[in-house]
N, C-alpha and C positions, 0 to 999 in steps of 0.2 A: 965600444958602445956607440950607437947612432946618435947623432946630434938632435936634440929636441927641436922640432920646427918652430916652436913658440919662442925659443931663445934667439933665433936668427932675426926676429922682428924687433927693431929698436925704435924708440920714439924719435920723431923729427923735431929738431929745435928750430925755432923761428927767430931769425936775426933781423933786426930792423935795418933797412937800407939807409946808407948815409945820405944826408941831405934831404931827408924826408921831413925833418922838422920844419915847422912853419917859420920862414925868415922874418927877421925883425923888420918892422916898417920904419923907414927913415922918418925922422921927425921933420924932414924937409918938406916943405910945402910945395915943392915942385912936383908936378905929376910925372909918373914914370913914362918911359918911352913905350911905344907899342910892342917892341920885342920883349921887353921885360914883363909887360902885362900878360902877354901870351904865355910866356914861360911859367909865370905864377899860376895862371889858370890850368895849364897842363899838369903842373906839380900837384895841385889840389885834387884833380881827377885821379892821378896815380895813387895819391895817398889814400883816397877812399877805396879804390880797388884793392890796394894792399891790405887794408883792414878786413875787407870781405873775404879775401883769400886766406888771411890768417885765421879767421873764425871757422872757415870750412876745414882747414887743416887740423885745427884742434878737435873738431867734431869727428873727423875721420880717425884721429889718434885715439879718441875715447872708444869708438867702435872697434878699432883694432885691438885695444886692450881687453875689451869684453870678449872678443873672438879668441884671444890668447888664453883667457881663463877657461872658456868653454872647451877649447882644445885640450888643455891640461886635464880638465875633469874627465873628458872622454877617454884620454889615454891612461888614466889611472887604473891600477890593477883592482878588479872586482872579484871578491871571493865568492865561491859557489854557495847557494842557499842550502841545498841538500848534498849529502855525501854520496859518493858513487855507489851504484846498485851492486849488491853482492848476494849470492845465493844463500838463503837461510834455510832453517829446518822445515819451516812451513811450506816453502817452495818444493822441497824434496817430498814432503807429504802429499802435496797436490799431484805431483807426478806419479807417486806410488798409488794414490787413490784412483787416478785416471787409468792406470794400467790394470788395477784390480777390479774396478767397476765397469770399465768400458772395453778395454782391449782384451782382457781375459775372457769375459762372457762371450764376446763376438767370436773369439778364436775357438772357444769350446763349442759354441753352437755351430760354427762353420765346419769344424772338424767332425762333429757328430753327424751333421746333415749330409756331408759329402763322403763320409767313409763308412758310417754304420747304419744310417737310416735306409730302410728297405723301400724299394719302389712300390707305389700303389697305383693300381689301374682302376679306372672309373667306367661305369656303364650307366647310360642315361636313357630314360624312358619318360614319356609324357602321355597323359590321358585326361579324360573328363567324364563326369557322370551324366549319362543320357537317360531320358525317360521317353517311353512310347505312349502315344495317345491312343488308348484302346477304346474303340467305339463299336459296339455290337448292335444288332437289330433291336434287341430288347432295350438297350439304353436309349436308342432313338425313339422307341415307343414311349418310354417313360419321360423323356425330355429332361426337365430339371432334376428329377430324382436320380435318373441314371447318371447324369453328368456329375452330380454331387458324390455319388458312390464311386465313380471313376476317379474323381479328385482325391477321395479318401484313400483309394487303393494306390494311386500313382505317387502321392507324396510330393515333397519338395526336393528337387535336385540340389538346390543350394544348401539346404540343411544336410542332405546326404554327403555332400562334399566336405562340409565342415566336420561332420562326424568322422568321415574317412581320414581327414587330416589329423585329428586327435588320435584316431586309432593307430595310425602309422608311427606314432611316437610312444605307444603304450607297450608295457611288458607282454600283453596278450599276443600282439603280432610277433614280438621277438620269440615268444614261446612256440607259436605255431610254425614260424620259419625254422626254428631249431629242431622241430620234429622232422622236417624234410632235409635240412642241411645241418651238418655238424659245425655250428658257428664257432664253438670253442676251438676246434682244430683249424678252421679256415682263418680265423683272426689271430691265431697264435703261431703261425708258421715261422716268422722270423724272430721269435721271442728271444732266442739265445744271442743273436747279433743286434737286435733292435728292441731292447726292452721298453723304450720310451713310446714308440708308436704301435707296438704289438699288444695284444690282449693276454692277460694272465688267465689261463683256463681254470684256475682254482677259485675264481671269483663267483659271486652269487648272481642270481637273475637280475638284481638291481644293478650290479656292476656291468653285466652284459648289456643291460638297457642303456646305461650311460655311454658305454663304448659304441653301441648301435647308433645313438644320436650323433656321435662324432663321425661315424663312417657312412651314414645315410643322410643325405641332404635333401630336404623337401621344400620346394618352392610352390606357393599357392597364391593364385590371384583371386581375390574375393569378387571382383567385378565380372570377369569372364569365366570363372569357375574352372580354370585350367590348372592342372597340377603337373609339376615336373619333378621327377625323383632321380637322384644321382647316388648310386651305390658304389662303394669302394672296397677293394680287396687287394690281396698281394699277388693275385694272378688274374688275367683277363677273364678266364672261364668262370672263376668263382664270383667275380663281380657281376657277370651277366646272369649266372644261376641265381644269385641272391635277388637281382632285379625281377627275374621271372617269378620267383617265389613270392615276392612282395605283391606283384600284380595279381597272381592267382589268389592269394589270401584276401586281398582287397576286394576282388570280384566276389569271392565267397561271402564276405561280410556284407556287401551291398545286396547280394541275393538273399541273405538271411533277413536283412531289414525289409526287403520287398515281400518275402514270405510272411513275415510277421504282420505287415500291413494288409496283405491280401487275406490272411487268415482272420484278422480282426474284422475286415469288411464282410467276409463270408459269414462269420459268426453273427455279426449284427444283422445281416440280411436274413439269416435263418431264424433269429429271434423274432424279427418283424413278421416273417412268414408264419411262424407258430402262433403269434398273437392274433394276426388277422384270421387265421384258420379257426381258432377258438371263438373269435367274435362271430364269424360266419355260422359256425355250428350253433352257437347260442341264439342267433337271430332266427335261424330256421327252426330250431326246437321251440322257440317262443311262438312262432307263427303256427306251427303244427298243433301245439297245445291250445292255442286260441280256436283253431278250427274244430278240435275235438270238443271243447267246452261249448261252443256255440252251434255245433252241428252244421257247419258251413264249410264246404270244400272250396268254393270260389265265391267270394262276396260280390264281385261284379256280376257274375252270372245270376246270383240270387237276387240282386237288385234289378237286373234286367227282367227276371221272371216276375218280380213284384210289379214292375212297371207295366209288363204285358197284361198281368191280371187286372190292374187298374184300368188299362185302356179297354180291355174286354168288358168290364163292368160299365164303363162309360158308354160303350157302344150299345149294350143292352138297355141302359137307362134311356138312351135316345129312342130305341125301338119301343120301349114301354111308354114313353111320353107320346109318341106318334099314335100308338094303339089306343091310349087313353083319350086322346083328342078325338079320334075317329068314333069311339064308342060314345063319347059325350055328345057328339053331334047327331048321331043316328039312333041311339038306344034311349029307352025310357029311363027315368030316374031310379026305378026299382029293379032295373035289369041286373041280375047277379054277375054278368060279365064285367059290368062297370066296377063293381066292388072288388072283383078279383084283380082287375087291371090296376086299381089303385093300390091294393096290397102288394102286388108284384113290384110296382114302381117304388113303394116305400122300402121294401126289402133291398132292392138294388141300391137305393140311395144310402140306406144304413150300411150296406157292405162297402160302398165307395168311401163313406166317411171313416169306416173302420180301417180300411186300407191306407187312407191318407194319414190317419192318426199314427200309424206305425213309424212314419218318417218325422213325426213331431217330437218335442221334448218329453212328452209323456207316453209316447208309443212304445210298445214292447215288440221286440224282435224275436229271433229264435232263442230258445232256452229262457224266455221270459225276461230278458234284459232290455235296457233302453236301446232302441235301434240306432239312434244317433251316436251314442257312446260306442256301440259296437262297431259302427263304421269308422269312427275316429281312431279307435284302438287298432282296427285292422290296417288302416292307412299308416299309422305310426310303425307298426310292426313290419309293414311292407317296405317303408323307407329305410328302416334299420337293416333289413335284409339286403336291400339294394346297395346301400353304402358298404356293408360288410363284403358283399361280392366284389365291388369295385376295389376296395382296399386289398382284398385277397389277390385279385388279378395283378395289382401293382406290386405287391410284396413278392408274388411268384416271379414276376418279370425281373424285379431287382435281384432276387436270389439267383436266377439264371444268369444275369449279367455278372454278378460277383463270381459265380463258378467259372464263367468263361474267362474272366480276367485272371482268376487264380491259376488257370492252366497256361498262362502266358507270362513271359519275363518282361515286366513293364519297365524295369530299371536295370541298367548294366553299365559297365565301364567300356568306353570307346577309346582305344589307344591310337593316337595319331603319330606317336614315335615309339616303335618297339624297342625292347632292350638291345643296346648296341654292344659290340665286342671291341674293346680297346686294342689298338696296335702299339701304343707307346704309353709309358707311365706319365701321368700328369701330376701326381702327388707323391710325396709332400711338396708344397710350394717352397722350395729351398730359398730362393732369392727373397721372397716375401717374408718368410720367417726370419731370415737373417737380417733384413732391413728393419723389421719390427723390433727385433732384439737390440740392434744398434741404436735405434731411435729411443727406446725406453731406457737403455743403459746410459746414453748421453744425457737424457733429461734427468735421470736420477743423480748422475754425477754433478750436473750443474746445480741442481737444487741443493744437494748436500754441500757443495762448495759455498753457495750463497748463504746458507744457514750457518756454516762455520765462521765465515767472515763477519756475519751480522752479530753472532754471539761474541766474537773476539773484539769487535768495536765497542760493545756495551761494557766490557770490563775496564 
């Protein structure tokens, strides 16, 4: 055994030096000689220095003893607090669970993806809904009315794009495409080798629609109204054929919406035209009935004739007055010509008053009716006829505009990326699927382990 370093350290004994005791003083009264006095003085200094060194040595001995104890404590054998780690059953359980929950799923997914999963080819196309601004000469004549009708017929391209986006996820589109392409056969080509990614042809239309949503990806931008469609199939030709069928059916659906809008606008224009025509007929019939009842063909001409008659009477009245003045100056008082001139003037004045009375509130016109009321009624009927004629012209122009727009395709799909033909398979995304599987498997295993240890600590 090695010698303990603490045992080699021994305490130092302090031995007083001989002759250090203070010498006795002679009782002699004679003073000491100088040599003796110097020796005594040096002896006193040495004694003081000796005591100081002795105290220092004792202090160092105490510190040395403390150091020896500390060294012995540090060299003492310390027993371990915990026992050595050994594999237990729960550790083996963690390993088994890791293999079962992480390694095995990743291995199965990787094996399936790289050995059994069939390659899928993608075809991409992109388009937008466009609208033509149809402006005809009739619409320009109508102004606001024509523009309003054009707006009704054109519709909103944004709304059409939203409708088209919903339509491309609907069973109706799947059914239409299935009538052109045998989707059950196209999607079930690798069914025997790849049952996970292939479609089971025995499914219903709802199952086919769900699989359609998986194989057809639609990206739609609400701001720019641009739509991008990616169709997948197990051959490049089938993927492009499906994309072309989707574009054709979408175009047909947009055309159907346009036809409905144009039909509605034409129908509304036809209804307005019929109403205005009936109003015009009624106004003309009312005016004709008024003329028959009052025996007036043209009221303005009749008024002009009445005014001419009144002007003629006034002219005759002037001549009669002149003639009466001449007879009064030259003939005697009993001259019969003077009496005749006065009667003639009176008859003319009576006729003038009668003609003027026709235009008053109590005057009677043709057919014995009040002439003022007759004129007011005629003017009202004339205004109604004029308004009906203008409304009929506007309705007829609007109907012509609607018919012209109905003969044109105001909305259509504009494809800026035509369906592409893939040269290599891009799907399934094997690395992405494998990484996602590994991530979720690891998270599931970690959570399960934490739950297990949390429950174990609570017991």
